All heavy atoms as TSV, in Angstrom:
chain	resi	resn	atom	element	x	y	z
A	1	ARG	N	N	-0.922	4.721	14.833
A	1	ARG	CA	C	-2.273	4.368	15.210
A	1	ARG	C	C	-3.173	4.559	14.013
A	1	ARG	O	O	-2.920	5.371	13.166
A	1	ARG	CB	C	-2.745	5.232	16.376
A	1	ARG	CG	C	-1.943	5.046	17.613
A	1	ARG	CD	C	-2.479	5.958	18.718
A	1	ARG	NE	N	-1.566	5.955	19.817
A	1	ARG	CZ	C	-1.784	5.334	20.960
A	1	ARG	NH1	N	-2.899	4.671	21.143
A	1	ARG	NH2	N	-0.899	5.362	21.908
A	2	GLY	N	N	-4.229	3.818	14.008
A	2	GLY	CA	C	-5.197	3.910	12.935
A	2	GLY	C	C	-6.032	2.662	12.860
A	2	GLY	O	O	-6.054	1.860	13.781
A	3	ALA	N	N	-6.691	2.497	11.747
A	3	ALA	CA	C	-7.584	1.375	11.562
A	3	ALA	C	C	-7.008	0.402	10.533
A	3	ALA	O	O	-6.466	0.826	9.525
A	3	ALA	CB	C	-8.958	1.864	11.125
A	4	GLU	N	N	-7.128	-0.849	10.797
A	4	GLU	CA	C	-6.754	-1.895	9.852
A	4	GLU	C	C	-8.011	-2.744	9.643
A	4	GLU	O	O	-8.175	-3.832	10.215
A	4	GLU	CB	C	-5.614	-2.735	10.393
A	4	GLU	CG	C	-4.342	-1.941	10.556
A	4	GLU	CD	C	-3.208	-2.724	11.195
A	4	GLU	OE1	O	-3.342	-3.952	11.377
A	4	GLU	OE2	O	-2.189	-2.111	11.498
A	5	PRO	N	N	-8.947	-2.261	8.817
A	5	PRO	CA	C	-10.252	-2.921	8.710
A	5	PRO	C	C	-10.291	-4.180	7.860
A	5	PRO	O	O	-11.282	-4.881	7.858
A	5	PRO	CB	C	-11.111	-1.833	8.077
A	5	PRO	CG	C	-10.161	-1.061	7.233
A	5	PRO	CD	C	-8.875	-1.046	8.037
A	6	PHE	N	N	-9.230	-4.459	7.112
A	6	PHE	CA	C	-9.296	-5.552	6.168
A	6	PHE	C	C	-8.047	-6.396	6.230
A	6	PHE	O	O	-6.931	-5.865	6.110
A	6	PHE	CB	C	-9.467	-5.006	4.744
A	6	PHE	CG	C	-9.457	-6.048	3.676
A	6	PHE	CD1	C	-10.554	-6.854	3.460
A	6	PHE	CD2	C	-8.333	-6.236	2.902
A	6	PHE	CE1	C	-10.551	-7.805	2.478
A	6	PHE	CE2	C	-8.301	-7.212	1.925
A	6	PHE	CZ	C	-9.409	-7.983	1.696
A	7	ALA	N	N	-8.196	-7.689	6.430
A	7	ALA	CA	C	-7.075	-8.637	6.335
A	7	ALA	C	C	-7.657	-10.003	6.040
A	7	ALA	O	O	-8.608	-10.438	6.686
A	7	ALA	CB	C	-6.261	-8.667	7.632
A	8	VAL	N	N	-7.111	-10.659	5.031
A	8	VAL	CA	C	-7.554	-11.997	4.670
A	8	VAL	C	C	-6.305	-12.831	4.378
A	8	VAL	O	O	-5.342	-12.319	3.807
A	8	VAL	CB	C	-8.544	-11.962	3.478
A	8	VAL	CG1	C	-7.898	-11.410	2.243
A	8	VAL	CG2	C	-9.117	-13.343	3.210
A	9	GLN	N	N	-6.310	-14.072	4.799
A	9	GLN	CA	C	-5.190	-14.938	4.548
A	9	GLN	C	C	-5.664	-16.354	4.273
A	9	GLN	O	O	-6.769	-16.734	4.677
A	9	GLN	CB	C	-4.197	-14.914	5.703
A	9	GLN	CG	C	-4.721	-15.391	7.009
A	9	GLN	CD	C	-3.670	-15.273	8.115
A	9	GLN	OE1	O	-2.489	-15.314	7.850
A	9	GLN	NE2	N	-4.121	-15.135	9.338
A	10	GLY	N	N	-4.851	-17.107	3.588
A	10	GLY	CA	C	-5.221	-18.478	3.291
A	10	GLY	C	C	-4.035	-19.220	2.708
A	10	GLY	O	O	-2.997	-18.628	2.379
A	11	GLY	N	N	-4.186	-20.510	2.588
A	11	GLY	CA	C	-3.130	-21.326	2.026
A	11	GLY	C	C	-3.529	-22.779	1.986
A	11	GLY	O	O	-4.668	-23.143	2.305
A	12	VAL	N	N	-2.619	-23.612	1.545
A	12	VAL	CA	C	-2.827	-25.034	1.483
A	12	VAL	C	C	-1.595	-25.728	2.050
A	12	VAL	O	O	-0.535	-25.097	2.160
A	12	VAL	CB	C	-3.090	-25.524	0.038
A	12	VAL	CG1	C	-4.377	-24.973	-0.504
A	12	VAL	CG2	C	-1.941	-25.176	-0.883
A	13	GLU	N	N	-1.731	-26.981	2.406
A	13	GLU	CA	C	-0.552	-27.716	2.891
A	13	GLU	C	C	-0.629	-29.155	2.430
A	13	GLU	O	O	-1.725	-29.696	2.180
A	13	GLU	CB	C	-0.426	-27.626	4.409
A	13	GLU	CG	C	-1.516	-28.323	5.170
A	13	GLU	CD	C	-1.305	-28.253	6.670
A	13	GLU	OE1	O	-0.724	-27.290	7.174
A	13	GLU	OE2	O	-1.735	-29.207	7.343
A	14	TRP	N	N	0.521	-29.746	2.274
A	14	TRP	CA	C	0.649	-31.143	1.891
A	14	TRP	C	C	1.514	-31.854	2.905
A	14	TRP	O	O	2.533	-31.316	3.348
A	14	TRP	CB	C	1.279	-31.299	0.501
A	14	TRP	CG	C	0.397	-30.751	-0.570
A	14	TRP	CD1	C	-0.627	-31.409	-1.173
A	14	TRP	CD2	C	0.462	-29.454	-1.170
A	14	TRP	NE1	N	-1.226	-30.586	-2.102
A	14	TRP	CE2	C	-0.556	-29.400	-2.131
A	14	TRP	CE3	C	1.270	-28.339	-0.992
A	14	TRP	CZ2	C	-0.800	-28.283	-2.900
A	14	TRP	CZ3	C	1.037	-27.209	-1.754
A	14	TRP	CH2	C	0.017	-27.199	-2.708
A	15	ARG	N	N	1.123	-33.047	3.260
A	15	ARG	CA	C	1.894	-33.865	4.190
A	15	ARG	C	C	3.105	-34.386	3.418
A	15	ARG	O	O	2.948	-35.086	2.422
A	15	ARG	CB	C	1.014	-34.994	4.670
A	15	ARG	CG	C	1.453	-35.731	5.901
A	15	ARG	CD	C	1.476	-34.899	7.156
A	15	ARG	NE	N	0.217	-34.565	7.724
A	15	ARG	CZ	C	-0.375	-35.248	8.692
A	15	ARG	NH1	N	0.173	-36.307	9.201
A	15	ARG	NH2	N	-1.525	-34.849	9.150
A	16	VAL	N	N	4.316	-34.028	3.841
A	16	VAL	CA	C	5.548	-34.479	3.196
A	16	VAL	C	C	6.257	-35.559	4.016
A	16	VAL	O	O	7.219	-36.157	3.552
A	16	VAL	CB	C	6.503	-33.312	2.903
A	16	VAL	CG1	C	5.889	-32.358	1.898
A	16	VAL	CG2	C	6.890	-32.577	4.183
A	17	HIS	N	N	5.781	-35.757	5.227
A	17	HIS	CA	C	6.322	-36.736	6.153
A	17	HIS	C	C	5.212	-37.010	7.168
A	17	HIS	O	O	4.328	-36.157	7.346
A	17	HIS	CB	C	7.576	-36.143	6.837
A	17	HIS	CG	C	8.285	-37.098	7.746
A	17	HIS	ND1	N	7.950	-37.212	9.080
A	17	HIS	CD2	C	9.294	-37.956	7.533
A	17	HIS	CE1	C	8.734	-38.118	9.647
A	17	HIS	NE2	N	9.561	-38.575	8.725
A	18	PRO	N	N	5.195	-38.143	7.834
A	18	PRO	CA	C	4.114	-38.389	8.819
A	18	PRO	C	C	3.978	-37.292	9.877
A	18	PRO	O	O	2.903	-37.093	10.441
A	18	PRO	CB	C	4.508	-39.724	9.449
A	18	PRO	CG	C	5.250	-40.425	8.365
A	18	PRO	CD	C	6.041	-39.349	7.665
A	19	ARG	N	N	5.030	-36.570	10.170
A	19	ARG	CA	C	4.966	-35.524	11.201
A	19	ARG	C	C	5.266	-34.116	10.667
A	19	ARG	O	O	5.503	-33.203	11.440
A	19	ARG	CB	C	5.944	-35.847	12.331
A	19	ARG	CG	C	5.568	-37.119	13.056
A	19	ARG	CD	C	6.169	-37.124	14.436
A	19	ARG	NE	N	5.748	-38.260	15.201
A	19	ARG	CZ	C	4.657	-38.263	15.991
A	19	ARG	NH1	N	3.907	-37.221	16.074
A	19	ARG	NH2	N	4.365	-39.344	16.662
A	20	LEU	N	N	5.254	-33.917	9.336
A	20	LEU	CA	C	5.579	-32.612	8.752
A	20	LEU	C	C	4.685	-32.320	7.570
A	20	LEU	O	O	4.531	-33.161	6.675
A	20	LEU	CB	C	7.055	-32.561	8.324
A	20	LEU	CG	C	7.526	-31.259	7.687
A	20	LEU	CD1	C	7.498	-30.117	8.687
A	20	LEU	CD2	C	8.914	-31.434	7.100
A	21	ALA	N	N	4.074	-31.095	7.578
A	21	ALA	CA	C	3.273	-30.634	6.442
A	21	ALA	C	C	3.833	-29.284	5.996
A	21	ALA	O	O	4.225	-28.464	6.816
A	21	ALA	CB	C	1.813	-30.484	6.848
A	22	LEU	N	N	3.888	-29.071	4.668
A	22	LEU	CA	C	4.395	-27.813	4.087
A	22	LEU	C	C	3.413	-27.323	3.040
A	22	LEU	O	O	2.721	-28.114	2.407
A	22	LEU	CB	C	5.752	-28.031	3.396
A	22	LEU	CG	C	6.924	-28.413	4.251
A	22	LEU	CD1	C	8.108	-28.775	3.349
A	22	LEU	CD2	C	7.301	-27.285	5.172
A	23	GLY	N	N	3.390	-26.000	2.822
A	23	GLY	CA	C	2.552	-25.441	1.772
A	23	GLY	C	C	2.651	-23.947	1.690
A	23	GLY	O	O	3.132	-23.288	2.613
A	24	PRO	N	N	2.201	-23.366	0.569
A	24	PRO	CA	C	2.243	-21.912	0.385
A	24	PRO	C	C	1.078	-21.224	1.116
A	24	PRO	O	O	0.024	-21.830	1.344
A	24	PRO	CB	C	2.112	-21.749	-1.115
A	24	PRO	CG	C	1.290	-22.913	-1.526
A	24	PRO	CD	C	1.714	-24.045	-0.615
A	25	PHE	N	N	1.276	-19.952	1.464
A	25	PHE	CA	C	0.195	-19.150	2.027
A	25	PHE	C	C	0.325	-17.732	1.515
A	25	PHE	O	O	1.382	-17.297	1.036
A	25	PHE	CB	C	0.199	-19.168	3.567
A	25	PHE	CG	C	1.205	-18.247	4.177
A	25	PHE	CD1	C	0.841	-16.967	4.560
A	25	PHE	CD2	C	2.499	-18.656	4.401
A	25	PHE	CE1	C	1.775	-16.119	5.132
A	25	PHE	CE2	C	3.433	-17.804	4.971
A	25	PHE	CZ	C	3.072	-16.527	5.333
A	26	GLY	N	N	-0.748	-16.983	1.597
A	26	GLY	CA	C	-0.761	-15.577	1.210
A	26	GLY	C	C	-1.608	-14.765	2.173
A	26	GLY	O	O	-2.531	-15.301	2.809
A	27	LEU	N	N	-1.277	-13.494	2.306
A	27	LEU	CA	C	-2.025	-12.567	3.161
A	27	LEU	C	C	-2.176	-11.252	2.435
A	27	LEU	O	O	-1.217	-10.757	1.836
A	27	LEU	CB	C	-1.287	-12.348	4.487
A	27	LEU	CG	C	-1.924	-11.337	5.427
A	27	LEU	CD1	C	-1.953	-11.878	6.840
A	27	LEU	CD2	C	-1.215	-10.023	5.389
A	28	LEU	N	N	-3.371	-10.701	2.466
A	28	LEU	CA	C	-3.646	-9.386	1.894
A	28	LEU	C	C	-4.317	-8.552	2.978
A	28	LEU	O	O	-5.275	-8.990	3.608
A	28	LEU	CB	C	-4.563	-9.519	0.674
A	28	LEU	CG	C	-5.028	-8.221	0.017
A	28	LEU	CD1	C	-3.822	-7.473	-0.557
A	28	LEU	CD2	C	-6.044	-8.520	-1.068
A	29	GLY	N	N	-3.812	-7.346	3.200
A	29	GLY	CA	C	-4.370	-6.481	4.229
A	29	GLY	C	C	-4.368	-5.034	3.793
A	29	GLY	O	O	-3.655	-4.653	2.857
A	30	ALA	N	N	-5.189	-4.214	4.445
A	30	ALA	CA	C	-5.261	-2.787	4.152
A	30	ALA	C	C	-5.528	-2.035	5.439
A	30	ALA	O	O	-6.164	-2.562	6.369
A	30	ALA	CB	C	-6.340	-2.494	3.132
A	31	GLY	N	N	-5.036	-0.809	5.510
A	31	GLY	CA	C	-5.240	0.022	6.697
A	31	GLY	C	C	-5.015	1.472	6.417
A	31	GLY	O	O	-4.425	1.838	5.384
A	32	ARG	N	N	-5.492	2.316	7.307
A	32	ARG	CA	C	-5.280	3.764	7.205
A	32	ARG	C	C	-4.798	4.243	8.558
A	32	ARG	O	O	-5.444	4.008	9.597
A	32	ARG	CB	C	-6.584	4.477	6.837
A	32	ARG	CG	C	-6.373	5.951	6.605
A	32	ARG	CD	C	-7.607	6.558	5.984
A	32	ARG	NE	N	-7.325	7.929	5.632
A	32	ARG	CZ	C	-8.173	8.910	5.837
A	32	ARG	NH1	N	-9.352	8.671	6.352
A	32	ARG	NH2	N	-7.831	10.133	5.527
A	33	TYR	N	N	-3.678	4.909	8.563
A	33	TYR	CA	C	-3.030	5.312	9.794
A	33	TYR	C	C	-3.174	6.813	9.994
A	33	TYR	O	O	-3.031	7.584	9.049
A	33	TYR	CB	C	-1.559	4.879	9.782
A	33	TYR	CG	C	-1.455	3.401	9.545
A	33	TYR	CD1	C	-1.122	2.889	8.310
A	33	TYR	CD2	C	-1.774	2.514	10.570
A	33	TYR	CE1	C	-1.082	1.523	8.100
A	33	TYR	CE2	C	-1.725	1.156	10.357
A	33	TYR	CZ	C	-1.373	0.661	9.126
A	33	TYR	OH	O	-1.356	-0.678	8.905
A	34	SER	N	N	-3.429	7.240	11.237
A	34	SER	CA	C	-3.683	8.646	11.513
A	34	SER	C	C	-2.601	9.299	12.351
A	34	SER	O	O	-2.444	10.509	12.316
A	34	SER	CB	C	-5.028	8.790	12.241
A	34	SER	OG	O	-5.026	8.032	13.419
A	35	SER	N	N	-1.843	8.510	13.124
A	35	SER	CA	C	-0.774	9.086	13.931
A	35	SER	C	C	0.349	8.074	14.085
A	35	SER	O	O	0.161	6.887	13.831
A	35	SER	CB	C	-1.293	9.512	15.308
A	35	SER	OG	O	-1.722	8.388	16.042
A	36	MET	N	N	1.507	8.579	14.469
A	36	MET	CA	C	2.668	7.701	14.685
A	36	MET	C	C	3.272	8.022	16.033
A	36	MET	O	O	3.129	9.133	16.547
A	36	MET	CB	C	3.688	7.875	13.581
A	36	MET	CG	C	4.250	9.259	13.475
A	36	MET	SD	S	5.410	9.322	12.114
A	36	MET	CE	C	5.779	11.052	12.090
A	37	SER	N	N	3.958	7.034	16.600
A	37	SER	CA	C	4.648	7.263	17.877
A	37	SER	C	C	5.916	6.423	17.915
A	37	SER	O	O	6.021	5.398	17.254
A	37	SER	CB	C	3.735	6.899	19.045
A	37	SER	OG	O	3.415	5.542	19.015
A	38	VAL	N	N	6.895	6.937	18.667
A	38	VAL	CA	C	8.177	6.271	18.851
A	38	VAL	C	C	8.481	6.293	20.348
A	38	VAL	O	O	8.346	7.313	21.001
A	38	VAL	CB	C	9.309	7.025	18.075
A	38	VAL	CG1	C	10.651	6.389	18.355
A	38	VAL	CG2	C	9.009	7.053	16.600
A	39	ASP	N	N	8.884	5.142	20.841
A	39	ASP	CA	C	9.275	5.015	22.229
A	39	ASP	C	C	10.611	4.280	22.287
A	39	ASP	O	O	10.680	3.115	21.934
A	39	ASP	CB	C	8.215	4.279	23.042
A	39	ASP	CG	C	8.501	4.244	24.520
A	39	ASP	OD1	O	9.561	4.785	24.944
A	39	ASP	OD2	O	7.681	3.697	25.261
A	40	THR	N	N	11.673	4.954	22.692
A	40	THR	CA	C	13.004	4.357	22.727
A	40	THR	C	C	13.371	3.752	24.078
A	40	THR	O	O	14.417	3.159	24.220
A	40	THR	CB	C	14.087	5.403	22.365
A	40	THR	OG1	O	14.086	6.397	23.392
A	40	THR	CG2	C	13.823	6.016	21.023
A	41	GLY	N	N	12.522	3.944	25.071
A	41	GLY	CA	C	12.849	3.524	26.420
A	41	GLY	C	C	13.406	4.697	27.232
A	41	GLY	O	O	13.233	4.740	28.428
A	42	LEU	N	N	14.086	5.628	26.560
A	42	LEU	CA	C	14.580	6.845	27.206
A	42	LEU	C	C	13.684	8.035	26.961
A	42	LEU	O	O	13.597	8.921	27.801
A	42	LEU	CB	C	16.002	7.153	26.708
A	42	LEU	CG	C	17.063	6.092	26.972
A	42	LEU	CD1	C	18.374	6.468	26.277
A	42	LEU	CD2	C	17.267	5.918	28.451
A	43	ALA	N	N	13.044	8.086	25.798
A	43	ALA	CA	C	12.173	9.181	25.439
A	43	ALA	C	C	11.085	8.656	24.500
A	43	ALA	O	O	11.240	7.597	23.882
A	43	ALA	CB	C	12.941	10.285	24.753
A	44	SER	N	N	10.003	9.394	24.408
A	44	SER	CA	C	8.932	9.019	23.489
A	44	SER	C	C	8.375	10.260	22.818
A	44	SER	O	O	8.490	11.362	23.353
A	44	SER	CB	C	7.814	8.257	24.206
A	44	SER	OG	O	7.231	9.083	25.181
A	45	SER	N	N	7.786	10.058	21.648
A	45	SER	CA	C	7.215	11.161	20.894
A	45	SER	C	C	6.089	10.624	20.026
A	45	SER	O	O	6.074	9.448	19.647
A	45	SER	CB	C	8.301	11.798	20.015
A	45	SER	OG	O	7.758	12.856	19.250
A	46	SER	N	N	5.130	11.509	19.688
A	46	SER	CA	C	4.054	11.125	18.783
A	46	SER	C	C	3.658	12.320	17.960
A	46	SER	O	O	3.895	13.468	18.344
A	46	SER	CB	C	2.850	10.567	19.558
A	46	SER	OG	O	2.311	11.579	20.378
A	47	ALA	N	N	3.077	12.072	16.779
A	47	ALA	CA	C	2.638	13.135	15.890
A	47	ALA	C	C	1.536	12.637	14.974
A	47	ALA	O	O	1.422	11.441	14.728
A	47	ALA	CB	C	3.833	13.623	15.045
A	48	GLU	N	N	0.732	13.573	14.494
A	48	GLU	CA	C	-0.307	13.256	13.512
A	48	GLU	C	C	0.349	13.084	12.142
A	48	GLU	O	O	1.334	13.748	11.822
A	48	GLU	CB	C	-1.348	14.365	13.439
A	48	GLU	CG	C	-2.206	14.486	14.665
A	48	GLU	CD	C	-3.150	13.271	14.819
A	48	GLU	OE1	O	-3.754	12.860	13.811
A	48	GLU	OE2	O	-3.241	12.753	15.935
A	49	ILE	N	N	-0.171	12.199	11.330
A	49	ILE	CA	C	0.305	12.041	9.971
A	49	ILE	C	C	-0.489	12.973	9.081
A	49	ILE	O	O	-1.722	12.862	9.004
A	49	ILE	CB	C	0.127	10.567	9.509
A	49	ILE	CG1	C	0.984	9.664	10.399
A	49	ILE	CG2	C	0.479	10.410	8.035
A	49	ILE	CD1	C	0.784	8.182	10.137
A	50	PRO	N	N	0.166	13.923	8.407
A	50	PRO	CA	C	-0.577	14.920	7.647
A	50	PRO	C	C	-1.257	14.384	6.394
A	50	PRO	O	O	-2.365	14.765	6.074
A	50	PRO	CB	C	0.463	15.972	7.284
A	50	PRO	CG	C	1.774	15.262	7.405
A	50	PRO	CD	C	1.589	14.178	8.417
A	51	GLY	N	N	-0.612	13.503	5.658
A	51	GLY	CA	C	-1.183	12.972	4.431
A	51	GLY	C	C	-1.702	11.573	4.627
A	51	GLY	O	O	-1.055	10.605	4.224
A	52	LYS	N	N	-2.871	11.434	5.256
A	52	LYS	CA	C	-3.421	10.125	5.537
A	52	LYS	C	C	-3.807	9.442	4.238
A	52	LYS	O	O	-4.444	10.014	3.396
A	52	LYS	CB	C	-4.613	10.253	6.468
A	52	LYS	CG	C	-4.246	10.801	7.829
A	52	LYS	CD	C	-5.494	11.108	8.615
A	52	LYS	CE	C	-5.178	11.734	9.940
A	52	LYS	NZ	N	-4.604	13.040	9.866
A	53	ALA	N	N	-3.400	8.193	4.089
A	53	ALA	CA	C	-3.705	7.428	2.890
A	53	ALA	C	C	-3.956	5.975	3.287
A	53	ALA	O	O	-3.567	5.543	4.360
A	53	ALA	CB	C	-2.547	7.504	1.900
A	54	VAL	N	N	-4.597	5.270	2.401
A	54	VAL	CA	C	-4.822	3.830	2.624
A	54	VAL	C	C	-3.568	3.081	2.165
A	54	VAL	O	O	-3.044	3.342	1.086
A	54	VAL	CB	C	-6.050	3.340	1.859
A	54	VAL	CG1	C	-6.206	1.838	1.974
A	54	VAL	CG2	C	-7.315	4.029	2.383
A	55	HIS	N	N	-3.092	2.196	2.993
A	55	HIS	CA	C	-1.910	1.386	2.692
A	55	HIS	C	C	-2.354	-0.074	2.561
A	55	HIS	O	O	-3.242	-0.508	3.276
A	55	HIS	CB	C	-0.872	1.509	3.804
A	55	HIS	CG	C	-0.432	2.894	4.045
A	55	HIS	ND1	N	0.555	3.492	3.348
A	55	HIS	CD2	C	-0.885	3.816	4.932
A	55	HIS	CE1	C	0.726	4.726	3.760
A	55	HIS	NE2	N	-0.140	4.964	4.745
A	56	ALA	N	N	-1.708	-0.781	1.670
A	56	ALA	CA	C	-2.029	-2.194	1.481
A	56	ALA	C	C	-0.731	-2.986	1.510
A	56	ALA	O	O	0.325	-2.469	1.161
A	56	ALA	CB	C	-2.754	-2.410	0.161
A	57	TRP	N	N	-0.828	-4.235	1.939
A	57	TRP	CA	C	0.352	-5.086	1.941
A	57	TRP	C	C	-0.060	-6.496	1.512
A	57	TRP	O	O	-1.191	-6.923	1.702
A	57	TRP	CB	C	1.062	-5.100	3.281
A	57	TRP	CG	C	0.184	-5.381	4.455
A	57	TRP	CD1	C	-0.033	-6.598	5.040
A	57	TRP	CD2	C	-0.626	-4.462	5.189
A	57	TRP	NE1	N	-0.918	-6.489	6.090
A	57	TRP	CE2	C	-1.290	-5.176	6.184
A	57	TRP	CE3	C	-0.835	-3.099	5.098
A	57	TRP	CZ2	C	-2.142	-4.576	7.078
A	57	TRP	CZ3	C	-1.687	-2.498	5.990
A	57	TRP	CH2	C	-2.338	-3.238	6.968
A	58	PHE	N	N	0.882	-7.174	0.906
A	58	PHE	CA	C	0.663	-8.523	0.393
A	58	PHE	C	C	1.853	-9.359	0.796
A	58	PHE	O	O	2.999	-8.991	0.546
A	58	PHE	CB	C	0.511	-8.484	-1.117
A	58	PHE	CG	C	0.174	-9.799	-1.740
A	58	PHE	CD1	C	-1.019	-10.433	-1.460
A	58	PHE	CD2	C	1.044	-10.411	-2.603
A	58	PHE	CE1	C	-1.351	-11.652	-2.022
A	58	PHE	CE2	C	0.733	-11.638	-3.175
A	58	PHE	CZ	C	-0.455	-12.255	-2.881
A	59	HIS	N	N	1.611	-10.467	1.465
A	59	HIS	CA	C	2.677	-11.378	1.910
A	59	HIS	C	C	2.497	-12.720	1.230
A	59	HIS	O	O	1.383	-13.235	1.152
A	59	HIS	CB	C	2.612	-11.620	3.426
A	59	HIS	CG	C	2.803	-10.414	4.257
A	59	HIS	ND1	N	4.007	-10.070	4.788
A	59	HIS	CD2	C	1.935	-9.461	4.680
A	59	HIS	CE1	C	3.873	-8.974	5.496
A	59	HIS	NE2	N	2.637	-8.586	5.440
A	60	LEU	N	N	3.578	-13.285	0.789
A	60	LEU	CA	C	3.610	-14.656	0.292
A	60	LEU	C	C	4.654	-15.416	1.101
A	60	LEU	O	O	5.681	-14.857	1.446
A	60	LEU	CB	C	3.988	-14.709	-1.188
A	60	LEU	CG	C	2.972	-14.243	-2.185
A	60	LEU	CD1	C	3.553	-14.272	-3.588
A	60	LEU	CD2	C	1.731	-15.118	-2.133
A	61	GLY	N	N	4.392	-16.657	1.379
A	61	GLY	CA	C	5.371	-17.421	2.140
A	61	GLY	C	C	5.108	-18.896	2.109
A	61	GLY	O	O	4.194	-19.375	1.426
A	62	VAL	N	N	5.896	-19.628	2.858
A	62	VAL	CA	C	5.740	-21.065	2.986
A	62	VAL	C	C	5.468	-21.359	4.460
A	62	VAL	O	O	6.182	-20.882	5.325
A	62	VAL	CB	C	7.003	-21.812	2.520
A	62	VAL	CG1	C	6.886	-23.300	2.779
A	62	VAL	CG2	C	7.287	-21.529	1.062
A	63	ARG	N	N	4.424	-22.127	4.681
A	63	ARG	CA	C	4.056	-22.504	6.053
A	63	ARG	C	C	4.547	-23.927	6.292
A	63	ARG	O	O	4.441	-24.797	5.414
A	63	ARG	CB	C	2.547	-22.456	6.204
A	63	ARG	CG	C	2.079	-23.008	7.516
A	63	ARG	CD	C	0.566	-23.128	7.524
A	63	ARG	NE	N	0.201	-24.139	8.487
A	63	ARG	CZ	C	-0.879	-24.100	9.208
A	63	ARG	NH1	N	-1.755	-23.142	9.050
A	63	ARG	NH2	N	-1.151	-25.065	10.073
A	64	ALA	N	N	5.077	-24.180	7.465
A	64	ALA	CA	C	5.477	-25.512	7.891
A	64	ALA	C	C	4.718	-25.849	9.171
A	64	ALA	O	O	4.566	-25.002	10.048
A	64	ALA	CB	C	6.984	-25.586	8.147
A	65	ARG	N	N	4.215	-27.067	9.261
A	65	ARG	CA	C	3.511	-27.519	10.458
A	65	ARG	C	C	4.172	-28.808	10.935
A	65	ARG	O	O	4.225	-29.786	10.205
A	65	ARG	CB	C	2.035	-27.729	10.185
A	65	ARG	CG	C	1.246	-28.093	11.413
A	65	ARG	CD	C	-0.260	-28.010	11.176
A	65	ARG	NE	N	-0.693	-28.925	10.147
A	65	ARG	CZ	C	-1.388	-30.033	10.404
A	65	ARG	NH1	N	-1.701	-30.372	11.634
A	65	ARG	NH2	N	-1.775	-30.806	9.400
A	66	LEU	N	N	4.683	-28.764	12.138
A	66	LEU	CA	C	5.300	-29.932	12.783
A	66	LEU	C	C	4.257	-30.574	13.679
A	66	LEU	O	O	3.722	-29.898	14.580
A	66	LEU	CB	C	6.530	-29.508	13.569
A	66	LEU	CG	C	7.335	-30.620	14.218
A	66	LEU	CD1	C	7.859	-31.602	13.192
A	66	LEU	CD2	C	8.491	-30.029	15.027
A	67	ILE	N	N	3.983	-31.827	13.481
A	67	ILE	CA	C	2.931	-32.528	14.225
A	67	ILE	C	C	3.611	-33.309	15.360
A	67	ILE	O	O	4.301	-34.284	15.107
A	67	ILE	CB	C	2.133	-33.457	13.301
A	67	ILE	CG1	C	1.516	-32.605	12.194
A	67	ILE	CG2	C	1.083	-34.220	14.052
A	67	ILE	CD1	C	1.436	-33.252	10.874
A	68	LEU	N	N	3.428	-32.846	16.584
A	68	LEU	CA	C	4.102	-33.451	17.730
A	68	LEU	C	C	3.206	-34.416	18.511
A	68	LEU	O	O	3.686	-35.357	19.090
A	68	LEU	CB	C	4.602	-32.361	18.684
A	68	LEU	CG	C	5.632	-31.420	18.116
A	68	LEU	CD1	C	5.937	-30.306	19.091
A	68	LEU	CD2	C	6.890	-32.138	17.722
A	69	GLY	N	N	1.892	-34.142	18.516
A	69	GLY	CA	C	0.994	-34.913	19.371
A	69	GLY	C	C	0.415	-36.144	18.700
A	69	GLY	O	O	1.047	-36.813	17.889
A	70	GLY	N	N	-0.855	-36.420	19.030
A	70	GLY	CA	C	-1.510	-37.633	18.614
A	70	GLY	C	C	-1.913	-37.702	17.169
A	70	GLY	O	O	-2.119	-38.778	16.639
A	71	GLU	N	N	-2.086	-36.562	16.472
A	71	GLU	CA	C	-2.509	-36.592	15.066
A	71	GLU	C	C	-1.366	-37.076	14.189
A	71	GLU	O	O	-0.243	-36.657	14.311
A	71	GLU	CB	C	-2.935	-35.189	14.630
A	71	GLU	CG	C	-3.379	-35.134	13.201
A	71	GLU	CD	C	-3.550	-33.720	12.689
A	71	GLU	OE1	O	-3.612	-32.794	13.521
A	71	GLU	OE2	O	-3.607	-33.564	11.483
A	72	ARG	N	N	-1.659	-37.988	13.279
A	72	ARG	CA	C	-0.635	-38.448	12.317
A	72	ARG	C	C	-1.206	-38.497	10.954
A	72	ARG	O	O	-2.292	-38.776	10.676
A	72	ARG	CB	C	-0.112	-39.817	12.708
A	72	ARG	CG	C	0.838	-39.745	13.855
A	72	ARG	CD	C	1.533	-41.070	14.021
A	72	ARG	NE	N	2.433	-40.953	15.153
A	72	ARG	CZ	C	3.477	-41.674	15.300
A	72	ARG	NH1	N	3.793	-42.574	14.420
A	72	ARG	NH2	N	4.246	-41.554	16.338
């Protein structure tokens, strides 16, 4: 548990076929977590995180969009 106050993402796409678009995307996020919990279905547990720190993550990927409806 904690706060994830910052996340931004964006990308571009190019039409490679009348019904398919592809392109790169990126995501940058940051958060600070204060507690953790585990639930296995048989038992659960939670605890405070003693060394709270800001964590950041960066994702890169390829987005694909399949156009099924009226847009071409």
